PDB file of N, CA, C and O in Angstrom:
ATOM      1  N   ARG A   1      15.473 -65.204  74.749  1.00  0.00           N
ATOM      2  CA  ARG A   1      15.843 -66.278  75.658  1.00  0.00           C
ATOM      3  C   ARG A   1      15.744 -65.804  77.105  1.00  0.00           C
ATOM      4  O   ARG A   1      15.707 -64.606  77.383  1.00  0.00           O
ATOM      5  N   ARG A   2      15.703 -66.743  77.989  1.00  0.00           N
ATOM      6  CA  ARG A   2      15.565 -66.403  79.408  1.00  0.00           C
ATOM      7  C   ARG A   2      16.923 -66.218  80.061  1.00  0.00           C
ATOM      8  O   ARG A   2      17.915 -66.806  79.628  1.00  0.00           O
ATOM      9  N   GLY A   3      16.964 -65.418  81.082  1.00  0.00           N
ATOM     10  CA  GLY A   3      18.179 -65.232  81.863  1.00  0.00           C
ATOM     11  C   GLY A   3      19.291 -64.535  81.109  1.00  0.00           C
ATOM     12  O   GLY A   3      20.461 -64.698  81.455  1.00  0.00           O
ATOM     13  N   GLY A   4      18.962 -63.768  80.096  1.00  0.00           N
ATOM     14  CA  GLY A   4      19.977 -63.034  79.366  1.00  0.00           C
ATOM     15  C   GLY A   4      20.762 -63.866  78.369  1.00  0.00           C
ATOM     16  O   GLY A   4      21.743 -63.385  77.802  1.00  0.00           O
ATOM     17  N   VAL A   5      20.346 -65.113  78.143  1.00  0.00           N
ATOM     18  CA  VAL A   5      21.049 -65.976  77.191  1.00  0.00           C
ATOM     19  C   VAL A   5      20.550 -65.647  75.794  1.00  0.00           C
ATOM     20  O   VAL A   5      19.351 -65.710  75.520  1.00  0.00           O
ATOM     21  N   LYS A   6      21.481 -65.292  74.911  1.00  0.00           N
ATOM     22  CA  LYS A   6      21.083 -64.904  73.562  1.00  0.00           C
ATOM     23  C   LYS A   6      21.105 -66.070  72.583  1.00  0.00           C
ATOM     24  O   LYS A   6      20.277 -66.145  71.676  1.00  0.00           O
ATOM     25  N   ARG A   7      22.060 -66.980  72.771  1.00  0.00           N
ATOM     26  CA  ARG A   7      22.166 -68.114  71.850  1.00  0.00           C
ATOM     27  C   ARG A   7      22.403 -69.389  72.643  1.00  0.00           C
ATOM     28  O   ARG A   7      23.044 -69.388  73.694  1.00  0.00           O
ATOM     29  N   ILE A   8      21.863 -70.482  72.101  1.00  0.00           N
ATOM     30  CA  ILE A   8      22.043 -71.794  72.721  1.00  0.00           C
ATOM     31  C   ILE A   8      22.550 -72.748  71.649  1.00  0.00           C
ATOM     32  O   ILE A   8      22.027 -72.782  70.535  1.00  0.00           O
ATOM     33  N   SER A   9      23.563 -73.516  71.992  1.00  0.00           N
ATOM     34  CA  SER A   9      24.106 -74.501  71.063  1.00  0.00           C
ATOM     35  C   SER A   9      23.031 -75.529  70.722  1.00  0.00           C
ATOM     36  O   SER A   9      22.236 -75.908  71.583  1.00  0.00           O
ATOM     37  N   ALA A  10      23.007 -75.976  69.486  1.00  0.00           N
ATOM     38  CA  ALA A  10      22.024 -76.969  69.051  1.00  0.00           C
ATOM     39  C   ALA A  10      22.212 -78.293  69.778  1.00  0.00           C
ATOM     40  O   ALA A  10      21.253 -79.047  69.938  1.00  0.00           O
ATOM     41  N   MET A  11      23.423 -78.586  70.218  1.00  0.00           N
ATOM     42  CA  MET A  11      23.688 -79.860  70.879  1.00  0.00           C
ATOM     43  C   MET A  11      23.073 -79.934  72.275  1.00  0.00           C
ATOM     44  O   MET A  11      22.894 -81.026  72.814  1.00  0.00           O
ATOM     45  N   ILE A  12      22.751 -78.789  72.859  1.00  0.00           N
ATOM     46  CA  ILE A  12      22.191 -78.793  74.207  1.00  0.00           C
ATOM     47  C   ILE A  12      20.831 -79.468  74.232  1.00  0.00           C
ATOM     48  O   ILE A  12      20.457 -80.053  75.249  1.00  0.00           O
ATOM     49  N   TYR A  13      20.088 -79.402  73.144  1.00  0.00           N
ATOM     50  CA  TYR A  13      18.766 -80.004  73.113  1.00  0.00           C
ATOM     51  C   TYR A  13      18.855 -81.520  73.231  1.00  0.00           C
ATOM     52  O   TYR A  13      18.093 -82.125  73.986  1.00  0.00           O
ATOM     53  N   GLU A  14      19.763 -82.133  72.505  1.00  0.00           N
ATOM     54  CA  GLU A  14      19.918 -83.585  72.583  1.00  0.00           C
ATOM     55  C   GLU A  14      20.414 -84.007  73.963  1.00  0.00           C
ATOM     56  O   GLU A  14      19.952 -85.007  74.511  1.00  0.00           O
ATOM     57  N   GLU A  15      21.343 -83.255  74.517  1.00  0.00           N
ATOM     58  CA  GLU A  15      21.864 -83.569  75.856  1.00  0.00           C
ATOM     59  C   GLU A  15      20.753 -83.457  76.897  1.00  0.00           C
ATOM     60  O   GLU A  15      20.621 -84.320  77.765  1.00  0.00           O
ATOM     61  N   THR A  16      19.960 -82.399  76.809  1.00  0.00           N
ATOM     62  CA  THR A  16      18.856 -82.208  77.738  1.00  0.00           C
ATOM     63  C   THR A  16      17.841 -83.330  77.602  1.00  0.00           C
ATOM     64  O   THR A  16      17.333 -83.837  78.602  1.00  0.00           O
ATOM     65  N   ARG A  17      17.548 -83.716  76.382  1.00  0.00           N
ATOM     66  CA  ARG A  17      16.605 -84.802  76.124  1.00  0.00           C
ATOM     67  C   ARG A  17      17.085 -86.096  76.781  1.00  0.00           C
ATOM     68  O   ARG A  17      16.290 -86.823  77.378  1.00  0.00           O
ATOM     69  N   GLY A  18      18.377 -86.382  76.672  1.00  0.00           N
ATOM     70  CA  GLY A  18      18.929 -87.598  77.255  1.00  0.00           C
ATOM     71  C   GLY A  18      18.861 -87.590  78.774  1.00  0.00           C
ATOM     72  O   GLY A  18      18.499 -88.593  79.389  1.00  0.00           O
ATOM     73  N   VAL A  19      19.206 -86.465  79.374  1.00  0.00           N
ATOM     74  CA  VAL A  19      19.168 -86.356  80.839  1.00  0.00           C
ATOM     75  C   VAL A  19      17.734 -86.477  81.341  1.00  0.00           C
ATOM     76  O   VAL A  19      17.476 -87.166  82.328  1.00  0.00           O
ATOM     77  N   LEU A  20      16.801 -85.810  80.664  1.00  0.00           N
ATOM     78  CA  LEU A  20      15.398 -85.865  81.063  1.00  0.00           C
ATOM     79  C   LEU A  20      14.850 -87.282  80.938  1.00  0.00           C
ATOM     80  O   LEU A  20      14.099 -87.737  81.801  1.00  0.00           O
ATOM     81  N   LYS A  21      15.222 -87.980  79.867  1.00  0.00           N
ATOM     82  CA  LYS A  21      14.760 -89.353  79.653  1.00  0.00           C
ATOM     83  C   LYS A  21      15.241 -90.258  80.778  1.00  0.00           C
ATOM     84  O   LYS A  21      14.473 -91.073  81.290  1.00  0.00           O
ATOM     85  N   THR A  22      16.498 -90.122  81.163  1.00  0.00           N
ATOM     86  CA  THR A  22      17.053 -90.933  82.248  1.00  0.00           C
ATOM     87  C   THR A  22      16.323 -90.652  83.559  1.00  0.00           C
ATOM     88  O   THR A  22      15.984 -91.577  84.297  1.00  0.00           O
ATOM     89  N   PHE A  23      16.083 -89.375  83.845  1.00  0.00           N
ATOM     90  CA  PHE A  23      15.390 -88.993  85.076  1.00  0.00           C
ATOM     91  C   PHE A  23      13.971 -89.551  85.105  1.00  0.00           C
ATOM     92  O   PHE A  23      13.537 -90.111  86.111  1.00  0.00           O
ATOM     93  N   LEU A  24      13.246 -89.394  83.985  1.00  0.00           N
ATOM     94  CA  LEU A  24      11.861 -89.859  83.942  1.00  0.00           C
ATOM     95  C   LEU A  24      11.768 -91.373  84.037  1.00  0.00           C
ATOM     96  O   LEU A  24      10.856 -91.897  84.678  1.00  0.00           O
ATOM     97  N   GLU A  25      12.703 -92.087  83.405  1.00  0.00           N
ATOM     98  CA  GLU A  25      12.699 -93.548  83.500  1.00  0.00           C
ATOM     99  C   GLU A  25      12.837 -93.980  84.952  1.00  0.00           C
ATOM    100  O   GLU A  25      12.158 -94.907  85.395  1.00  0.00           O
ATOM    101  N   SER A  26      13.705 -93.317  85.687  1.00  0.00           N
ATOM    102  CA  SER A  26      13.911 -93.644  87.097  1.00  0.00           C
ATOM    103  C   SER A  26      12.651 -93.366  87.917  1.00  0.00           C
ATOM    104  O   SER A  26      12.237 -94.200  88.723  1.00  0.00           O
ATOM    105  N   VAL A  27      12.050 -92.210  87.716  1.00  0.00           N
ATOM    106  CA  VAL A  27      10.855 -91.842  88.476  1.00  0.00           C
ATOM    107  C   VAL A  27       9.699 -92.782  88.144  1.00  0.00           C
ATOM    108  O   VAL A  27       8.984 -93.225  89.042  1.00  0.00           O
ATOM    109  N   ILE A  28       9.512 -93.086  86.865  1.00  0.00           N
ATOM    110  CA  ILE A  28       8.413 -93.964  86.462  1.00  0.00           C
ATOM    111  C   ILE A  28       8.617 -95.367  87.016  1.00  0.00           C
ATOM    112  O   ILE A  28       7.667 -96.005  87.472  1.00  0.00           O
ATOM    113  N   ARG A  29       9.863 -95.849  86.976  1.00  0.00           N
ATOM    114  CA  ARG A  29      10.159 -97.183  87.522  1.00  0.00           C
ATOM    115  C   ARG A  29       9.790 -97.241  89.004  1.00  0.00           C
ATOM    116  O   ARG A  29       9.163 -98.200  89.454  1.00  0.00           O
ATOM    117  N   ASP A  30      10.178 -96.214  89.757  1.00  0.00           N
ATOM    118  CA  ASP A  30       9.868 -96.181  91.187  1.00  0.00           C
ATOM    119  C   ASP A  30       8.363 -96.052  91.432  1.00  0.00           C
ATOM    120  O   ASP A  30       7.827 -96.686  92.342  1.00  0.00           O
ATOM    121  N   ALA A  31       7.688 -95.246  90.638  1.00  0.00           N
ATOM    122  CA  ALA A  31       6.241 -95.071  90.798  1.00  0.00           C
ATOM    123  C   ALA A  31       5.506 -96.382  90.535  1.00  0.00           C
ATOM    124  O   ALA A  31       4.557 -96.718  91.244  1.00  0.00           O
ATOM    125  N   VAL A  32       5.940 -97.115  89.527  1.00  0.00           N
ATOM    126  CA  VAL A  32       5.321 -98.409  89.222  1.00  0.00           C
ATOM    127  C   VAL A  32       5.592 -99.399  90.355  1.00  0.00           C
ATOM    128  O   VAL A  32       4.734-100.218  90.685  1.00  0.00           O
ATOM    129  N   THR A  33       6.773 -99.326  90.944  1.00  0.00           N
ATOM    130  CA  THR A  33       7.087-100.196  92.084  1.00  0.00           C
ATOM    131  C   THR A  33       6.134 -99.924  93.244  1.00  0.00           C
ATOM    132  O   THR A  33       5.631-100.862  93.862  1.00  0.00           O
ATOM    133  N   TYR A  34       5.882 -98.659  93.544  1.00  0.00           N
ATOM    134  CA  TYR A  34       4.918 -98.315  94.592  1.00  0.00           C
ATOM    135  C   TYR A  34       3.534 -98.859  94.251  1.00  0.00           C
ATOM    136  O   TYR A  34       2.840 -99.390  95.118  1.00  0.00           O
ATOM    137  N   THR A  35       3.135 -98.727  92.992  1.00  0.00           N
ATOM    138  CA  THR A  35       1.818 -99.188  92.557  1.00  0.00           C
ATOM    139  C   THR A  35       1.696-100.697  92.703  1.00  0.00           C
ATOM    140  O   THR A  35       0.693-101.196  93.214  1.00  0.00           O
ATOM    141  N   GLU A  36       2.713-101.423  92.255  1.00  0.00           N
ATOM    142  CA  GLU A  36       2.679-102.885  92.343  1.00  0.00           C
ATOM    143  C   GLU A  36       2.668-103.342  93.795  1.00  0.00           C
ATOM    144  O   GLU A  36       1.985-104.308  94.137  1.00  0.00           O
ATOM    145  N   HIS A  37       3.412-102.661  94.643  1.00  0.00           N
ATOM    146  CA  HIS A  37       3.455-103.034  96.056  1.00  0.00           C
ATOM    147  C   HIS A  37       2.082-102.864  96.708  1.00  0.00           C
ATOM    148  O   HIS A  37       1.712-103.631  97.597  1.00  0.00           O
ATOM    149  N   ALA A  38       1.338-101.864  96.267  1.00  0.00           N
ATOM    150  CA  ALA A  38      -0.003-101.617  96.802  1.00  0.00           C
ATOM    151  C   ALA A  38      -1.050-102.499  96.127  1.00  0.00           C
ATOM    152  O   ALA A  38      -2.243-102.372  96.402  1.00  0.00           O
ATOM    153  N   LYS A  39      -0.605-103.396  95.241  1.00  0.00           N
ATOM    154  CA  LYS A  39      -1.495-104.324  94.519  1.00  0.00           C
ATOM    155  C   LYS A  39      -2.566-103.576  93.728  1.00  0.00           C
ATOM    156  O   LYS A  39      -3.736-103.959  93.713  1.00  0.00           O
ATOM    157  N   ARG A  40      -2.134-102.499  93.073  1.00  0.00           N
ATOM    158  CA  ARG A  40      -3.019-101.745  92.194  1.00  0.00           C
ATOM    159  C   ARG A  40      -2.479-101.811  90.781  1.00  0.00           C
ATOM    160  O   ARG A  40      -1.319-102.158  90.558  1.00  0.00           O
ATOM    161  N   LYS A  41      -3.335-101.474  89.828  1.00  0.00           N
ATOM    162  CA  LYS A  41      -2.903-101.443  88.433  1.00  0.00           C
ATOM    163  C   LYS A  41      -2.843-100.025  87.885  1.00  0.00           C
ATOM    164  O   LYS A  41      -2.387 -99.804  86.763  1.00  0.00           O
ATOM    165  N   THR A  42      -3.302 -99.071  88.677  1.00  0.00           N
ATOM    166  CA  THR A  42      -3.313 -97.679  88.250  1.00  0.00           C
ATOM    167  C   THR A  42      -2.300 -96.885  89.063  1.00  0.00           C
ATOM    168  O   THR A  42      -2.318 -96.913  90.294  1.00  0.00           O
ATOM    169  N   VAL A  43      -1.421 -96.182  88.368  1.00  0.00           N
ATOM    170  CA  VAL A  43      -0.443 -95.332  89.042  1.00  0.00           C
ATOM    171  C   VAL A  43      -1.137 -94.027  89.430  1.00  0.00           C
ATOM    172  O   VAL A  43      -1.715 -93.343  88.585  1.00  0.00           O
ATOM    173  N   THR A  44      -1.073 -93.695  90.708  1.00  0.00           N
ATOM    174  CA  THR A  44      -1.708 -92.463  91.174  1.00  0.00           C
ATOM    175  C   THR A  44      -0.676 -91.337  91.245  1.00  0.00           C
ATOM    176  O   THR A  44       0.529 -91.568  91.147  1.00  0.00           O
ATOM    177  N   SER A  45      -1.170 -90.139  91.413  1.00  0.00           N
ATOM    178  CA  SER A  45      -0.261 -88.997  91.518  1.00  0.00           C
ATOM    179  C   SER A  45       0.604 -89.098  92.774  1.00  0.00           C
ATOM    180  O   SER A  45       1.748 -88.644  92.776  1.00  0.00           O
ATOM    181  N   LEU A  46       0.067 -89.687  93.835  1.00  0.00           N
ATOM    182  CA  LEU A  46       0.861 -89.856  95.058  1.00  0.00           C
ATOM    183  C   LEU A  46       2.007 -90.840  94.837  1.00  0.00           C
ATOM    184  O   LEU A  46       3.078 -90.681  95.424  1.00  0.00           O
ATOM    185  N   ASP A  47       1.795 -91.857  93.996  1.00  0.00           N
ATOM    186  CA  ASP A  47       2.886 -92.782  93.667  1.00  0.00           C
ATOM    187  C   ASP A  47       4.042 -92.015  93.037  1.00  0.00           C
ATOM    188  O   ASP A  47       5.208 -92.263  93.346  1.00  0.00           O
ATOM    189  N   VAL A  48       3.710 -91.094  92.163  1.00  0.00           N
ATOM    190  CA  VAL A  48       4.743 -90.300  91.490  1.00  0.00           C
ATOM    191  C   VAL A  48       5.430 -89.373  92.494  1.00  0.00           C
ATOM    192  O   VAL A  48       6.652 -89.222  92.463  1.00  0.00           O
ATOM    193  N   VAL A  49       4.659 -88.759  93.372  1.00  0.00           N
ATOM    194  CA  VAL A  49       5.243 -87.872  94.388  1.00  0.00           C
ATOM    195  C   VAL A  49       6.193 -88.650  95.281  1.00  0.00           C
ATOM    196  O   VAL A  49       7.291 -88.179  95.576  1.00  0.00           O
ATOM    197  N   TYR A  50       5.787 -89.831  95.711  1.00  0.00           N
ATOM    198  CA  TYR A  50       6.657 -90.653  96.559  1.00  0.00           C
ATOM    199  C   TYR A  50       7.899 -91.098  95.800  1.00  0.00           C
ATOM    200  O   TYR A  50       8.967 -91.245  96.395  1.00  0.00           O
ATOM    201  N   ALA A  51       7.773 -91.310  94.506  1.00  0.00           N
ATOM    202  CA  ALA A  51       8.914 -91.744  93.692  1.00  0.00           C
ATOM    203  C   ALA A  51       9.946 -90.629  93.542  1.00  0.00           C
ATOM    204  O   ALA A  51      11.126 -90.893  93.308  1.00  0.00           O
ATOM    205  N   LEU A  52       9.497 -89.385  93.678  1.00  0.00           N
ATOM    206  CA  LEU A  52      10.436 -88.271  93.568  1.00  0.00           C
ATOM    207  C   LEU A  52      11.276 -88.190  94.817  1.00  0.00           C
ATOM    208  O   LEU A  52      12.135 -87.316  94.928  1.00  0.00           O
TER     209      LEU A  52
END
């Protein structure tokens, strides 16, 4: 393991998954908003950067 951690609780994976899902939903929602505002149908990498 990294950082000297020898064991990780199994529950941490589900918690991490939930937090990551919430974060990504927010970023994707904002990126799509930028895309729609620019009257495009393709989300660009800059849309994602601006959403962050």
